[in-house]
N, C-alpha and C positions, 0 to 999 in steps of 0.2 A: 690379561691382568696379572697372571702369576709370574710373568717375566720381570716385573718391576719390583725390586725389594723396597720395603718401607724406608730403609736407611737412605735411599736415593731420592725420595720425594722432596725433602727440603732443598737439595741442590737443584733439582728440576724446577721447582717453584721459584727459587732465587733467580735463575737464568731467565725464566719467562717474565717475571716481574721487572727485571732490569731492562729487558727488551721493550716491554710495554711502556715503562716510564720514559725511555729514551725516544721511542717512535712517536708517542702521542703527546708528549709534553704535559704530563699530568700536574695538577696543582697539589703539592705535597706539604703545604704550609700547615695543614691540620689533618690529623689522622685519627681514626676512631677504633677503639678496642671494646670487644664484649665477648661473652661466651654464653652458650645455651646448650640444651641437650635434645636429643631426638630419640623417640621410642622406637624399638625394634620388635619383631616377632620371633626373635631367637629363643629357642626352647630353654626353659629354666635349667634343665639338666645337661645342656650342651656345654662341654668343658673346653671347646676349641677356642673360645674368645675370652680374653681378659679385658677387652674394651667395653663389652656389653655387660653392664652391672645393674643391680637394683639400687636406686637412689631417689632423690627428690625430682620427679618428672615435672618440668615446668608446664606441661600440658595435662597434668593430672592423671597420667596413665600409670598408676602405682603398681599395677599387676604385671607390667612389662619391663624388660631390661632396657636400659638406655645407654647411649653413647654421647660423649661431650664433644663439642666443636667450638674452638676459639677462632675469632676472626679479627684481623686488622684491616680496615678498609679506608679508602679515601672519601672525602666529602664530595669529590668529583665523580658522581655517578656510582658511588659505593663499590668501587673496583677493589677486589681483594689484593692485599699486599703481603699477607702472611696468614696461614691457617695451621692449626694443629688439631689432631683428633686425640682424645684422651678418655680414660675410663669414666663412665657416667656417674659413678658415686663420688667423684671428687668435687668439692664445692668451689665456687668462683675464686676466692682469694688465693688459695694455693695454686690454682691454675695460672693466674696472673704471675705469681712469683716464679713458677716453673718455667715460664716463657720469657723471663726478664732478659736472659742472655740473648735469646733469639730476637727480641724486640730491639735491643741495643745494636745488635749486628745489622738488622734490617735498616735501622736509622742511619748507620754509617754508609750503607750502600745507597740509600735514597737521598741523603741530605746534600749531595753535591749540587751546587747551584741554588740551594734553598737556604735563606738566611737562618730561619728557625723552624722547627717542627713542633707543633703543639699536639700532645696526646690527650684525647678526650675519653673518659671512662665513667661508668656510673658507680653508685655507692655499693653495689654488690661486690666490687673488687677492693674495697677499702680494708686495709689492715696496716699495722705499724710497719711490718716488713716490706709490704708493697710500696708504701709511701717513702720509706727510707731508700728503697731502690730508685724510685722516681727522682728523689732528691739528688742522688748520685749520678743519674743517667743524663744523657745529653738532651732529653726531651724537656720542653715546657709542658704544662698540663692544665686541664680544667676537669674537675670532678664534682661530685655532689656528696652531701653528708646525710647520714640518717637523722632526720629531724628530732626524734625523741632522745637522741644522745646529746643534743645541744639545746636544752630547754631555754637557756638565756637568750638564744637567737630567736626562738619562737615568740618571745615576749615583745619583739619589735612589731608594733601595730601597723596596719596598712596606712594609717594617717601619717606616719613618719616616713613613708617611702616616697621616692620621687617617680613621677610618671615618665614612662619611656615612649609615650605616644608620639612625641615629636621626632623620635628616632626611628619611626616606622614599626613600632611594637605596640599597637593599640591594646588596651586592657591590661598592660603589664606595668608593674611598679617595682622599684628596687631600693634597697637600703644597703649602702656599702660600709663595711667596717673591717677590723682586723680581729682575729681570734686564734687561739691556740688549737691546732689540729694535730693530734698524735705528737705532741711535744714541740711543734714548730709553729711560729707565728705566720699566718697566711692571710692573704686578702680574701674576705668572705663577702658574698653578695646574697642577701636575703631577698628573694623575689616573690611576687604575688601575681597570679595570672587569673583574670576574671573567668576565662573559659574553663580553666582547670578547676577553679572554685565551684562553678556551676555544675560541672560534670561530677565532681566528688560529692556535692550535696545531693544531687539526684540519685547517685548510686547508693549512698548511705540511707537516704529516706526510703528507697525501695527495699533495702535489706532490713531496716527497722520495721517496716510494715509487715514483712514476712514473719518476723519474730512476734510481733503483736498478734498476728493471726494464729500462729502456733500456740501462743500462751492462752488466747481466748478459747480455742478449741479444747485445750487441756483443762482449763477451768470448768468448761461445760461438762466434759466427761467425768471429772471428779465429783462435780455437783450431782450428776445423775447417779453415781455410786452411793453418795451419802443419802440421797432421797429414796433409795431402794428401787430405782427404775432399771438398774442393771443388777441382775442377780447371779447369772451364770459366769463361768470362767474364773480366772485367777484375779484376785483383788490387786489393784496397783499398790506397790510398796513405796515407802519413802525413798529408799536408795535408788530404785529404778526411775522414779519421777525426777529426783535430783540429777541423775545422770542424763536424762533426756533434756532437761533445762540447760545443763552445762554444755551439752553438745550444740544447742541453738546459740548459746552466747559465746562460743569459742571464737567466732569470727572477729576480726579486728574492730575495736571500739565498742562492740556490743555490750561488754560487761560495764563499761563506763556509762552507757546510755540507758541501761535498764537496771532498776533496783528490783530484784526478785527474791521473794521469801518463800521457801518451801518448808512446811512444818506439818506435824501430824495432829489431826483433830478427830477424836472419836475413832481412832484406829485406822483412819484413812489420810493420805496426804492432802494438803490444801495449799494452793498456790496463789500468792498475791504478787502483783507486779505494778511498777510505775515507770513511765518514761521520764528520764531525768532531763527536763527542759534546760536547766542551768548548765548541765554538762554538755548538751548539744550546742548551746550558745558559746560556751568556752571553746569547744572543738572548732567551731566556725571561726572564732576570733584568732585562735592560736595556731592552728595547723592547716586547715583546708585551704587549698590554693597556693600554698607556699612551697618553694624549693630552695634549698640551701646550697649554693655553689661555693667552691673554694679553688684557688689558683695561685700559681707563682707569677702569673702575667699581670703584675700590678699596674703596668702601663696601659693595659687595655681599658677601654671605656665600659660602662655598665652594659650598654647595648651590645658591644662586641662580645662580652662574656656570655650574655644570654644567647646570642645567636650561635656562638661557638658551642655551647652545651647543647642547644637544640639540634645541632647537626648530628647528635647521637641517633636521631631517627633513621639516618642512612644505614647504620649497621643493623638496626632493628628491622628495617625494610629488607636488608640482604638475608637475614634469617627467615623472614616470612616467605621470601622467594624460594629459599632452599626447602621450606616445609610445604610448598605448593606441590601436591601430588601429580599435577598435570604438566608442570614445567620446572625443569632443573630439580627434580625431586630426589632428595637424599633418601627418602623412604617412599614406598617399601624397597628394601634391598634384600636380594636373595643370596646373601652371603652369611657365613657364620665363623669365619676365621679372621683374625686381626689384620692380616695382610690384605685380604680382599676388602674388608670394611674400610681400612685406611685408603686403599686405592679408589674405592667407590666414592668416598667423600672428596678425595682429590679431584676426580673427574667432574664432580658436581660443582666444586669451587672454580675449576677451570671453565666450566660452562657458564657460571655466573659472571666470570671475568669477560668472556667473549660476548655475552649478551649485553653486559654493561657498556662495552666498547661500541657495540652496534647501536645501542640506545644513545650513547654520547655523540656518535657521528651523525646520526639522523637528527638529533636535537639541534645541532649546529646549523642545520638547514631548515629548521622550523617544524620538524615532525616530533611531537611531544608525547607519543603513545607509551604505554607501559610495555614491559618486556613480553608478557603473554599476548598483548594485542599485536605487537610487531611480529612475533613469531607466527601468530595466526595469519597475519596478512601475507607473510613470506611463504607460508605453507600453501596458500591458495594460488601462488604463481607457479604454473606448471607448463612443461613442454608436452605438446601433444603430437604424436606420430600419426599421420594420415597416409594410408596405403591406397594409391589409385591403381586401377587396372591398366594393363599395358595398352599403349596407344595403337599398337598393331598386333595382329595375330602372331603368336610365338615370341612376342617381346617380353621384356622384364617389367614387372609391376614397378610403379614409380612411388618412392617414399618421400613425403614432405613433412618436415618438422615445423611446427608453429607454436606460438605461445597461447595459453588459455586467455580468455577475455579477462581483463583486469579492471578493478575499480580505480577511481581517481587516486585513492590513497596508495593502492598497490603500484600504480604507474609511477607516482612520485617516489616511492621507496626504491623501485626498480631503477629509476634514472639516477637517483642520488648515489646508490651503491655501485652503479656501473655494471649491473648484472648482464647487460647485453654481451659483455666480454666472455661470459660463461655459457651463453646460449650456443647450441650446436648449429 
């Protein structure tokens, strides 16, 4: 690994991607960009790495140093077209901006033979600078907006939206309009998804029930102090009680859904709370289940825009695969210098590319398994050497090589990939 300088990785990746797109005829009409971070176990006081930094870990590992990885992938089996490793304390918008030149360069390399390329990214990459670059770039785009930053769009009720069930999107409704986004008029699609609405409702109701339980227990404890049933230990203070309540209500929407009063009565704190039913109903009506999409592809239908943005799950799936510690694992990595970290990530992205091509090839022949399942099946196909005794005294033992017994799925995979050409 030490023989490959970090400066050579972009050129190596460019040549590999060019060969891949040429040999496999990939669909490049739509590409997906996103970034995430990976925690490491690099020592806090190790000064050999500038990539491993403390920042906002998307997996909640605040005590560990993290590295960032950005990916541009196809919707065609999430095949990587571009990746970059960057310091883990850098937020998403500057990352997108720093990769602008690389993205434009990769577009020019890939766009031959493709009429247009549409870049899909999520709201974490939104900023005026990024959208100004997208406006000047050769890409078309589909993105999403932070709902709370566009309250007038949230006022669009579900009743005003058109059902997309006839377009193969059951439970999805959409309202098309135009709105100013970072100073430019854009086509905006306000969408509502029944499944998303149900999932968000269940999640919020679970979280509100937890807060109710915490507040009930706190009330009982304070009542026992006032009734003299608890005599030993330090008395609860107003400040400590308020801090505890604030911690419970810090989660998203909790302050809107609970009205909590903490006051001092007879030298002890007293807590009263009420669940805001009207706020809950307003949250359901205005926000839950809704996604705000914006685009410069004004000629696309509502269903095409929804499907285009939904393709974002491919890049999210790629990151989940890279975080799988059993298959194509970026972590754990036993390196602590930037060159080794960058090389390790490059090898993992290359493995993701090869596995994606494997999955794509088998899918064309009806084998629809996941990457871990395919690798597990291939791992079970083995050559077995059997050594037989000499047929006559003083002769040489006879070696025979055969294949292990295969399942039907393994036999199908073996035949599709032509693995008999590799057998001894």
